[in-house]
C-alpha positions as CSV (number, residue, x, y, z in Angstrom):
1,M,-69.8,-91.8,-60.1
2,K,-72.8,-91.8,-57.8
3,I,-73.3,-93.8,-54.7
4,N,-76.9,-93.6,-53.5
5,G,-77.5,-90.6,-55.7
6,Y,-74.4,-89.0,-54.0
7,D,-71.5,-88.2,-56.3
8,I,-67.8,-89.4,-55.0
9,A,-66.1,-86.1,-54.4
10,L,-62.6,-87.6,-54.9
11,S,-61.6,-88.6,-58.2
12,E,-60.2,-92.2,-58.8
13,D,-56.6,-91.0,-59.3
14,D,-57.0,-89.0,-56.2
15,L,-58.0,-92.0,-54.2
16,K,-55.1,-94.0,-55.7
17,Q,-53.0,-91.4,-54.5
18,K,-54.1,-90.9,-51.3
19,L,-54.2,-95.1,-50.5
20,E,-51.3,-95.6,-52.4
21,K,-48.8,-93.1,-51.8
22,Q,-50.3,-91.0,-48.6
23,S,-51.1,-94.2,-46.6
24,I,-49.6,-96.5,-43.7
25,T,-50.8,-99.7,-43.3
26,I,-51.2,-101.0,-39.9
27,E,-50.9,-104.7,-39.7
28,L,-52.6,-106.5,-36.8
29,I,-51.8,-109.9,-35.6
30,S,-53.0,-113.0,-37.8
31,P,-53.8,-116.9,-36.7
32,E,-49.8,-117.2,-37.6
33,F,-48.7,-115.0,-34.5
34,E,-46.7,-116.8,-32.0
35,G,-48.6,-115.4,-29.2
36,Y,-52.1,-116.6,-30.7
37,K,-50.6,-120.3,-31.2
38,A,-49.8,-120.1,-27.8
39,L,-53.1,-119.6,-26.5
40,S,-55.2,-122.5,-25.0
41,E,-57.8,-123.9,-27.3
42,G,-60.9,-122.0,-25.4
43,D,-59.0,-118.8,-25.4
44,K,-58.7,-119.0,-29.0
45,K,-62.5,-119.9,-29.5
46,A,-63.1,-116.6,-27.2
47,L,-60.8,-114.4,-29.2
48,Q,-63.0,-115.0,-32.4
49,Y,-66.3,-114.3,-30.5
50,L,-64.8,-111.0,-29.1
51,V,-63.6,-110.2,-32.7
52,N,-67.3,-111.0,-33.8
53,A,-68.8,-108.5,-31.1
54,A,-66.4,-106.0,-32.5
55,K,-67.5,-106.2,-36.1
56,I,-71.3,-105.9,-34.9
57,L,-70.2,-103.0,-32.7
58,N,-68.9,-101.1,-35.7
59,K,-72.2,-100.7,-37.1
60,V,-73.5,-98.8,-34.0
61,F,-70.2,-96.4,-34.3
62,L,-71.3,-95.6,-37.9
63,C,-74.7,-94.7,-36.8
64,Q,-73.4,-92.6,-34.0
65,D,-71.1,-90.7,-36.2
66,H,-73.2,-89.9,-39.6
67,S,-76.8,-90.8,-40.2
68,L,-75.8,-91.8,-44.1
69,N,-72.8,-94.0,-42.8
70,L,-74.3,-97.3,-43.0
71,A,-76.0,-96.7,-46.3
72,Q,-73.3,-95.4,-48.1
73,K,-71.1,-98.3,-47.0
74,Q,-73.2,-100.8,-47.9
75,A,-73.9,-99.2,-51.5
76,L,-69.9,-99.0,-51.9
77,E,-69.6,-102.6,-51.1
78,A,-72.2,-103.8,-53.4
79,A,-70.6,-101.8,-56.3
80,A,-66.9,-102.8,-55.4
81,S,-67.0,-105.9,-57.1
82,E,-67.6,-104.6,-60.2
83,S,-65.9,-101.3,-60.0
84,E,-62.3,-100.4,-59.2
85,Y,-63.4,-97.0,-58.5
86,A,-66.0,-97.9,-56.0
87,A,-63.6,-100.3,-54.8
88,L,-61.1,-97.6,-53.8
89,A,-63.6,-95.4,-52.4
90,L,-64.8,-98.3,-50.2
91,R,-61.0,-98.5,-48.9
92,F,-60.8,-95.0,-48.0
93,F,-64.4,-95.1,-46.3
94,N,-62.8,-97.9,-44.4
95,S,-59.4,-96.0,-43.4
96,Y,-62.0,-92.9,-41.9
97,N,-64.9,-95.5,-40.9
98,G,-67.2,-92.8,-42.1
99,V,-67.8,-90.7,-44.6
100,E,-65.8,-87.7,-43.7
101,G,-63.0,-86.5,-41.5
102,L,-60.1,-84.4,-40.6
103,N,-56.6,-85.9,-41.8
104,G,-54.2,-84.0,-39.7
105,V,-52.8,-82.1,-42.8
106,D,-55.6,-80.1,-44.4
107,K,-57.8,-77.5,-42.4
108,E,-61.3,-78.6,-43.6
109,P,-62.5,-82.4,-43.3
110,I,-61.7,-84.8,-46.4
111,E,-65.6,-85.4,-47.3
112,L,-66.1,-89.0,-49.8
113,F,-69.2,-87.6,-51.1
114,K,-70.3,-84.3,-52.7
115,G,-73.0,-83.1,-50.4
116,I,-72.4,-85.0,-47.2
117,K,-70.9,-83.3,-44.3
118,G,-70.0,-83.9,-40.8
119,F,-72.2,-82.0,-37.9
120,K,-71.3,-80.6,-34.5
121,G,-73.5,-82.9,-32.9
122,R,-72.6,-85.8,-35.1
123,N,-75.6,-88.0,-35.3
124,F,-76.4,-87.9,-31.5
125,Y,-78.6,-85.1,-32.2
126,P,-80.6,-83.9,-35.0
127,E,-78.5,-83.1,-38.0
128,D,-80.5,-79.8,-38.7
129,M,-80.1,-78.1,-35.2
130,S,-77.8,-75.2,-34.8
131,V,-76.2,-74.7,-31.2
132,E,-78.5,-71.4,-31.0
133,E,-81.6,-73.8,-31.6
134,F,-80.4,-76.2,-28.8
135,H,-79.7,-73.9,-26.5
136,K,-83.0,-72.1,-26.9
137,I,-84.9,-75.6,-26.6
138,L,-83.2,-76.7,-23.3
139,L,-84.0,-73.3,-21.9
140,K,-87.7,-73.6,-22.9
141,M,-87.7,-77.1,-21.7
142,F,-86.2,-75.6,-18.1
143,A,-89.1,-73.3,-18.0
144,A,-91.3,-76.2,-18.5
145,G,-89.9,-77.9,-15.9
146,K,-88.6,-80.9,-18.1
147,I,-85.9,-81.4,-15.8
148,D,-85.3,-85.2,-15.7
149,E,-85.5,-85.2,-19.7
150,I,-82.9,-82.5,-20.0
151,R,-80.7,-84.5,-17.4
152,K,-81.1,-87.5,-19.8
153,I,-80.6,-85.1,-23.2
154,L,-77.1,-83.9,-21.4
155,S,-76.1,-87.5,-20.4
156,A,-73.1,-89.5,-22.1
157,R,-75.4,-92.4,-23.3
158,T,-78.3,-91.0,-25.1
159,M,-79.2,-90.3,-29.0
160,V,-81.3,-87.1,-29.1
161,R,-84.0,-87.0,-31.5
162,R,-86.8,-84.1,-32.1
163,N,-90.3,-84.7,-30.1
164,G,-92.6,-81.9,-31.6
165,N,-90.8,-78.1,-30.4
166,E,-88.7,-80.3,-27.7
167,L,-86.1,-82.9,-27.6
168,K,-86.2,-86.5,-26.4
169,A,-83.4,-88.6,-25.2
170,I,-83.3,-92.4,-26.1
171,D,-80.9,-94.5,-24.1
172,Y,-78.0,-96.6,-25.9
173,T,-79.6,-99.8,-24.6
174,E,-83.0,-98.9,-26.5
175,F,-81.6,-97.1,-29.5
176,F,-79.0,-99.9,-30.6
177,A,-81.1,-102.9,-28.9
178,P,-80.8,-105.2,-31.9
179,E,-76.9,-104.7,-31.9
180,F,-76.3,-104.6,-28.3
181,S,-78.1,-107.9,-27.9
182,E,-75.8,-109.4,-30.6
183,I,-72.8,-108.3,-28.9
184,A,-74.0,-109.6,-25.8
185,N,-74.3,-113.0,-26.9
186,Q,-70.9,-113.1,-28.5
187,L,-69.4,-112.0,-25.0
188,E,-71.3,-114.7,-23.4
189,L,-69.9,-117.2,-25.8
190,A,-66.1,-115.8,-25.5
191,A,-67.2,-116.0,-21.6
192,H,-67.9,-119.6,-21.7
193,Y,-64.9,-120.8,-23.7
194,T,-62.0,-118.8,-22.1
195,D,-60.1,-120.3,-19.6
196,D,-59.5,-116.9,-17.6
197,E,-61.8,-116.6,-14.9
198,P,-61.2,-112.9,-14.0
199,L,-62.0,-112.4,-17.9
200,K,-64.9,-114.6,-17.9
201,D,-66.3,-112.6,-15.1
202,Y,-65.7,-109.5,-16.8
203,L,-67.3,-110.4,-19.9
204,G,-70.5,-111.6,-18.0
205,W,-70.9,-108.3,-16.1
206,Q,-70.1,-106.5,-19.8
207,A,-72.9,-108.3,-21.6
208,Q,-75.7,-107.6,-19.1
209,A,-74.7,-103.7,-19.3
210,L,-75.4,-104.0,-22.8
211,L,-78.7,-105.0,-22.2
212,Q,-80.1,-102.8,-19.3
213,N,-80.8,-99.1,-19.0
214,N,-78.7,-98.7,-16.0
215,E,-75.7,-97.0,-15.4
216,D,-75.0,-99.0,-12.5
217,M,-74.4,-101.8,-14.8
218,D,-71.9,-99.8,-16.9
219,M,-70.0,-98.9,-13.3
220,L,-69.9,-102.4,-12.5
221,A,-68.7,-103.9,-15.6
222,D,-65.9,-101.0,-15.8
223,K,-64.7,-102.1,-12.5
224,H,-64.7,-105.4,-13.0
225,W,-62.6,-104.8,-16.3
226,A,-60.4,-102.1,-14.5
227,V,-58.5,-105.0,-12.4
228,L,-57.6,-107.1,-15.3
229,Q,-53.9,-107.5,-14.9
230,D,-52.9,-111.3,-15.8
231,T,-55.5,-112.1,-18.6
232,P,-54.1,-113.7,-21.7
233,L,-56.7,-112.0,-23.9
234,E,-57.5,-108.3,-24.2
235,F,-61.3,-107.0,-24.7
236,T,-62.4,-103.4,-24.0
237,L,-65.6,-101.6,-24.8
238,S,-64.4,-97.8,-25.1
239,R,-66.6,-94.8,-24.2
240,E,-64.9,-91.6,-25.0
241,N,-66.3,-88.4,-25.9
242,Y,-64.2,-86.4,-28.1
243,E,-66.5,-86.2,-31.0
244,D,-69.5,-84.6,-29.8
245,E,-69.2,-81.0,-30.1
246,M,-72.7,-80.4,-29.3
247,T,-73.2,-81.0,-25.8
248,P,-70.1,-79.1,-24.4
249,T,-71.6,-75.8,-25.8
250,V,-73.8,-75.4,-22.8
251,F,-70.8,-74.1,-20.7
252,D,-70.9,-71.3,-22.9
253,N,-74.5,-70.2,-22.4
254,P,-74.3,-68.3,-18.7
255,E,-78.3,-69.0,-18.3
256,L,-77.6,-72.6,-18.8
257,V,-75.0,-72.8,-16.8
258,K,-76.8,-71.4,-13.5
259,L,-79.6,-73.6,-14.6
260,L,-77.5,-76.7,-14.6
261,E,-76.0,-75.5,-11.4
262,Q,-79.2,-75.1,-9.7
263,Y,-80.8,-78.5,-10.7
264,H,-77.5,-80.2,-10.2
265,I,-77.5,-81.5,-13.7
266,E,-73.6,-82.7,-15.0
267,A,-73.7,-82.1,-18.9
268,T,-71.3,-84.7,-20.2
269,S,-70.2,-85.2,-23.8
270,K,-71.8,-88.1,-25.8
271,D,-69.8,-91.6,-25.6
272,M,-68.6,-92.8,-29.0
273,L,-68.1,-96.7,-28.8
274,G,-65.4,-98.8,-29.9
275,I,-63.8,-102.1,-29.4
276,R,-60.5,-103.3,-29.1
277,V,-59.4,-107.0,-29.1
278,G,-55.9,-108.6,-28.8
279,I,-53.5,-110.8,-26.7
280,V,-51.8,-109.5,-23.7
281,N,-47.8,-109.5,-24.2
282,K,-46.3,-110.4,-21.2
283,E,-42.8,-108.9,-21.9
284,G,-44.1,-105.6,-22.9
285,T,-46.3,-105.3,-19.9
286,K,-43.3,-105.6,-17.6
287,L,-41.9,-102.5,-18.5
288,L,-45.5,-100.6,-17.9
289,L,-45.4,-102.1,-14.2
290,K,-42.0,-100.6,-13.6
291,F,-43.4,-97.2,-14.2
292,K,-46.5,-97.9,-12.0
293,E,-44.5,-98.2,-9.0
294,H,-43.7,-94.7,-8.6
295,M,-47.7,-93.2,-9.4
296,R,-48.2,-92.6,-5.7
297,A,-45.1,-90.9,-5.3
298,L,-45.9,-88.7,-8.5
299,A,-49.3,-87.8,-7.0
300,E,-47.7,-86.2,-4.1
301,L,-45.6,-83.8,-6.6
302,M,-48.6,-82.7,-8.5
303,P,-49.1,-78.9,-8.0
304,F,-52.2,-77.6,-5.8
305,K,-52.5,-81.4,-4.9
306,D,-54.4,-80.2,-1.4
307,K,-57.2,-78.4,-3.6
308,Y,-58.6,-81.3,-5.2
309,H,-59.1,-85.3,-4.9
310,Q,-57.2,-87.6,-7.0
311,N,-57.5,-91.2,-7.7
312,I,-53.9,-91.8,-6.6
313,G,-52.9,-90.6,-3.4
314,Q,-50.3,-91.4,-0.5
315,N,-53.0,-92.9,1.6
316,S,-55.0,-94.4,-0.8
317,E,-54.9,-98.0,-2.7
318,L,-53.3,-97.8,-6.1
319,K,-56.0,-98.9,-8.4
320,Q,-54.4,-99.2,-11.7
321,T,-53.5,-101.7,-14.1
322,M,-51.7,-101.5,-17.1
323,V,-51.2,-104.2,-19.9
324,D,-49.2,-104.1,-23.5
325,V,-51.3,-105.8,-26.3
326,D,-50.7,-107.3,-29.6
327,L,-53.9,-106.5,-31.7
328,A,-56.1,-108.8,-33.2
329,A,-59.3,-106.2,-33.8
330,L,-60.0,-102.2,-33.7
331,S,-63.6,-101.6,-34.3
332,G,-66.0,-98.6,-34.0
333,D,-64.1,-95.2,-32.6
334,Y,-60.7,-96.9,-32.4
335,A,-61.1,-97.5,-36.2
336,A,-61.8,-94.1,-37.4
337,V,-58.3,-93.0,-38.1
338,R,-58.7,-89.5,-39.0
339,G,-55.4,-87.9,-38.6
340,G,-54.0,-90.2,-36.0
341,I,-54.7,-93.6,-34.2
342,T,-54.5,-94.2,-30.8
343,T,-51.3,-95.7,-29.4
344,A,-52.8,-96.1,-26.1
345,Q,-55.4,-95.7,-23.5
346,N,-56.1,-95.0,-19.7
347,L,-59.9,-95.9,-18.9
348,P,-62.4,-95.2,-17.8
349,N,-62.2,-91.6,-18.2
350,N,-63.1,-89.2,-15.0
351,D,-66.6,-88.7,-16.0
352,K,-67.4,-92.3,-15.6
353,L,-69.4,-93.6,-12.4
354,A,-67.0,-96.3,-12.1
355,V,-64.1,-93.9,-11.3
356,K,-66.5,-91.5,-9.3
357,T,-67.2,-94.4,-7.0
358,G,-63.9,-95.3,-6.3
359,G,-63.2,-97.8,-9.3
360,G,-59.8,-98.2,-10.6
361,R,-58.4,-97.4,-14.1
362,R,-56.6,-99.6,-16.9
363,N,-53.9,-98.6,-19.1
364,V,-53.7,-100.5,-22.5
365,Y,-50.9,-100.1,-25.2
366,H,-51.1,-100.9,-28.8
367,R,-47.8,-102.7,-29.9
368,Q,-49.0,-102.5,-33.8
369,V,-49.4,-99.1,-33.7
370,R,-46.5,-97.9,-32.3
371,Q,-44.3,-100.1,-34.3
372,T,-45.8,-98.8,-37.5
373,I,-43.4,-95.9,-38.5
374,D,-41.7,-94.2,-41.3
375,I,-38.2,-94.6,-40.2
376,E,-36.6,-93.6,-43.5
377,K,-38.6,-90.2,-43.3
378,K,-37.7,-89.5,-39.5
379,R,-33.7,-89.7,-41.0
380,K,-34.9,-87.0,-43.6
381,I,-36.4,-84.8,-40.6
382,L,-33.4,-85.1,-38.3
383,A,-30.8,-84.5,-41.0
384,N,-32.9,-81.4,-42.4
385,M,-34.2,-79.8,-39.1
386,V,-32.5,-81.1,-36.1
387,S,-29.1,-80.0,-35.3
388,K,-26.5,-82.9,-35.3
389,E,-25.7,-83.0,-31.7
390,L,-29.2,-84.3,-31.1
391,H,-29.3,-86.7,-33.6
392,E,-27.8,-89.5,-31.1
393,F,-30.5,-88.8,-29.1
394,Y,-33.5,-89.3,-31.2
395,N,-34.8,-93.1,-30.3
396,P,-38.2,-94.1,-31.5
397,E,-38.6,-96.5,-28.3
398,A,-38.3,-93.5,-26.3
399,E,-41.6,-92.0,-27.6
400,H,-43.0,-95.1,-25.8
401,I,-41.8,-94.0,-22.7
402,F,-43.3,-90.6,-23.1
403,V,-46.8,-92.1,-23.8
404,I,-46.4,-94.3,-20.5
405,G,-46.0,-91.1,-18.7
406,H,-48.8,-89.4,-20.7
407,E,-51.4,-92.2,-19.9
408,N,-50.4,-92.5,-16.4
409,G,-50.7,-88.5,-16.1
410,H,-54.5,-88.8,-17.1
411,S,-54.8,-90.5,-13.4
412,L,-53.2,-87.4,-11.9
413,G,-55.0,-84.0,-11.3
414,P,-58.2,-82.8,-10.8
415,D,-61.3,-84.9,-11.4
416,S,-64.1,-84.7,-14.1
417,S,-65.8,-81.6,-12.1
418,Y,-63.1,-79.7,-12.8
419,Q,-62.5,-80.6,-16.6
420,D,-66.3,-80.7,-17.7
421,A,-66.5,-77.3,-16.5
422,L,-64.2,-76.2,-19.3
423,G,-66.9,-77.3,-21.9
424,L,-65.2,-77.2,-25.4
425,Y,-61.9,-77.0,-24.3
426,K,-61.7,-79.6,-21.4
427,H,-60.3,-82.2,-24.1
428,I,-57.3,-79.9,-25.3
429,I,-56.6,-79.1,-21.8
430,E,-56.7,-82.8,-20.4
431,E,-54.6,-84.0,-23.1
432,H,-52.1,-81.0,-22.6
433,K,-52.2,-81.6,-18.8
434,A,-51.2,-85.6,-19.5
435,N,-48.5,-84.4,-22.0
436,T,-46.9,-82.0,-19.4
437,V,-47.2,-84.6,-16.4
438,S,-45.5,-87.0,-18.6
439,I,-42.4,-84.6,-19.4
440,T,-42.6,-82.8,-16.2
441,F,-42.0,-85.9,-14.3
442,M,-39.4,-87.7,-16.2
443,P,-36.4,-86.7,-14.3
444,E,-37.9,-88.1,-11.4
445,Y,-37.6,-91.4,-13.3
446,V,-34.2,-91.0,-13.7
447,K,-34.0,-90.7,-9.9
448,N,-35.9,-93.9,-9.2
449,H,-33.6,-95.7,-11.8
450,T,-36.5,-96.7,-14.1
451,I,-34.6,-94.7,-17.0
452,T,-31.1,-93.4,-17.4
453,T,-29.7,-89.9,-17.9
454,K,-29.3,-90.7,-21.6
455,D,-33.0,-92.0,-21.9
456,L,-34.0,-88.7,-20.5
457,K,-32.5,-86.7,-23.2
458,E,-34.0,-89.1,-25.6
459,V,-37.4,-88.8,-24.6
460,Y,-36.8,-84.9,-24.5
461,T,-35.7,-85.1,-27.9
462,T,-37.9,-87.6,-29.6
463,W,-41.1,-86.0,-28.0
464,V,-40.1,-83.0,-29.5
465,V,-39.2,-84.1,-33.0
466,D,-42.2,-86.6,-33.2
467,S,-45.3,-84.6,-31.5
468,L,-44.3,-81.2,-31.4
469,F,-42.9,-81.1,-35.2
470,L,-46.6,-80.5,-36.5
471,T,-47.6,-81.4,-40.1
472,A,-50.2,-78.9,-40.3
473,Q,-51.8,-76.2,-38.1
474,P,-54.6,-78.2,-35.9
475,Q,-58.2,-77.3,-35.4
476,Y,-59.7,-77.1,-32.0
477,A,-61.4,-80.6,-32.8
478,Q,-58.0,-82.2,-32.9
479,A,-57.2,-82.2,-29.0
480,H,-54.1,-83.9,-28.9
481,R,-52.4,-81.7,-31.7
482,M,-53.6,-78.3,-30.4
483,A,-51.9,-79.6,-27.1
484,D,-48.6,-80.3,-29.0
485,L,-48.8,-76.8,-30.2
486,I,-49.3,-75.5,-26.8
487,E,-46.0,-77.0,-25.5
488,F,-44.1,-76.3,-28.7
489,N,-44.8,-72.4,-28.2
490,Y,-44.1,-72.7,-24.4
491,L,-40.9,-74.3,-24.6
492,L,-40.1,-71.8,-27.6
493,E,-40.9,-68.8,-25.6
494,N,-38.9,-70.1,-22.6
495,R,-35.9,-71.0,-24.7
496,V,-36.0,-74.5,-24.1
497,I,-36.1,-75.3,-27.7
498,S,-34.6,-73.0,-30.1
499,F,-33.8,-72.8,-34.3
500,D,-30.6,-71.6,-35.5
501,K,-30.1,-69.7,-38.7
502,N,-30.6,-72.6,-40.8
503,N,-33.7,-73.6,-39.0
504,K,-32.5,-76.5,-37.1
505,L,-33.5,-77.5,-33.8
506,H,-31.4,-76.7,-30.4
507,I,-32.4,-78.2,-26.9
508,N,-31.8,-76.6,-23.7
509,F,-31.6,-79.7,-21.5
510,E,-30.8,-78.0,-18.6
511,D,-33.7,-75.9,-18.2
512,F,-36.3,-78.5,-19.4
513,A,-37.4,-79.8,-16.2
514,S,-37.8,-76.6,-14.5
515,V,-39.8,-74.9,-17.2
516,M,-42.2,-77.7,-17.7
517,D,-42.7,-77.6,-13.9
518,K,-44.0,-74.0,-14.5
519,L,-46.2,-74.9,-17.6
520,L,-47.8,-77.7,-15.2
521,A,-48.5,-75.3,-12.5
522,E,-50.3,-73.0,-15.2
523,T,-52.2,-76.0,-16.4
524,I,-53.7,-77.2,-13.2
525,A,-54.7,-73.9,-12.4
526,V,-56.7,-73.5,-15.6
527,Q,-58.3,-76.9,-14.6
528,L,-59.2,-75.8,-11.0
529,S,-60.6,-72.4,-12.6
530,K,-63.5,-74.4,-14.0
531,S,-63.8,-71.4,-16.4
532,S,-64.4,-72.0,-20.2
533,V,-63.2,-68.3,-20.4
534,K,-59.7,-68.9,-18.9
535,A,-59.5,-72.3,-20.5
536,K,-60.0,-70.6,-24.1
537,E,-57.6,-67.7,-23.2
538,F,-54.7,-70.3,-22.2
539,I,-55.2,-72.2,-25.6
540,D,-55.2,-68.9,-27.6
541,R,-52.3,-67.7,-25.9
542,Y,-50.5,-70.6,-26.7
543,T,-51.3,-71.9,-30.0
544,N,-50.4,-69.1,-32.4
545,W,-49.0,-70.7,-35.6
546,S,-45.5,-69.0,-35.8
547,E,-43.2,-68.7,-38.7
548,N,-41.3,-71.7,-37.0
549,S,-44.2,-74.1,-36.9
550,A,-45.1,-73.0,-40.6
551,H,-41.7,-73.7,-41.5
552,I,-41.7,-77.1,-40.0
553,A,-44.9,-78.0,-41.4
554,S,-43.7,-76.8,-45.4
555,E,-40.6,-78.9,-44.7
556,I,-42.2,-81.9,-43.4
557,Q,-45.0,-82.0,-46.3
558,K,-42.3,-81.7,-48.8
559,L,-40.7,-85.3,-47.5
560,G,-44.1,-86.6,-48.3
561,V,-46.6,-86.7,-45.5
562,K,-48.8,-89.9,-45.0
563,P,-52.0,-88.8,-43.2
564,Y,-54.0,-91.9,-44.1
565,K,-53.7,-95.2,-42.3
566,E,-55.4,-98.5,-43.5
567,I,-56.0,-101.3,-40.6
568,R,-55.4,-104.7,-41.9
569,T,-57.2,-107.4,-40.0
570,H,-56.8,-111.1,-40.5
571,F,-59.6,-112.5,-37.9
């Protein structure tokens, strides 16, 4: 079947298999949710306008991701009413929120249409431009003195297009002006109806930031967002830059690196946009705030802490808010479920001006995502691959404790100047660092009575089984999974984890803390090196795909992997 002249690459039976047998449905809250019923009438109206903003923003994301996304989606929607095949393809498109993507199992991206592939620079850059041409153009522009334009090209908030033999950067507020104007209008309406003054204030700033080509407005909006702690509603316009694999390549070109340093140009990957809307869960938030109490003390335990600036320190104000959220809508980058889905976030990232100028950060946890698990499959994994003495320490709730430590870990350690210098490898190292911070400092939470000794063993065991038991060999584009593989191999090499003759997992709890402490020091040293070469060496050293990993992946796949997810919304 052709859609806009492109054949659907997956057969109807294959689509049915993927959607009905290999997918997990994530049910977001509906108007019947008790938390929604408890909202004031004003906040109920505000929530709907925020959901409207999320729907509009999704068009922006689709354009950022691939030049054909919008056209193919619209054509599928038109055909779906008359064709079951097209309806299935539309569901699959929506699960990826795009025409292609990795699924966490296969090495190559799954493509929905024949002849439509993703690009290294997504649609941020000309799709026919190679890395080599990109570097050549930049060098020519440097020679021609086009410094200001290069600065814009390498910024996080521009779409880049050809301009003769050169490149031209177009700010998001100009490129997406119609959509940004519509979103701003929805935010202003939400601000009018909400009963919460801090949220009203933030939404006003965020609306203005969408209308002005001024990074300072993003900074001010971020700062007002980061202090929201007691608001009834959650709204986030996220700006993360994992998908752009073109911009970081400049760090692999020594000539460009020297010129960037000479002209004080900071090359930052492009921001992929998303919106999250929900209702803050007060009970869930209480647990998060218990962990927050100890972040300043943990900052003092970080390796080489005197060699870099931390957002959190003994003599600084703790600028960190945390909320647990029941989700009403996920759009854009949040809804692009390509091998995984975000369970929590710590924003703004270190590369954002708000953080660089002393603003705070905010952690948001996604209840509906973490509560969607295949418990029967987990039981089979335990029975087949984990020694019996560890079964009592497997607890899905312990994974949430690890994630809390992970998100807090992003606020600790070297700042963005160290992270960005690692180029293509910065995200892998940063996600690995956050994992390592979380596990390294878990014994500290026992000392301060936040968790028990049994909880600690549950965190260790559940983390290894849920995170480090990979379903397939990860690729460089999968930062979180690459990080997991680093930790699996490090623990295996240092005999913290081992496998008996029946290939069942055993854990050496006694050495867990000391080995993780050593790994954290090695990781921070890599960030402090500001060397993409050292970062790659470190990653390559610990990401070999061993017989143990291959066996685990094979066994999990036999149990039936569900790499696809469908988000079901009701607002």
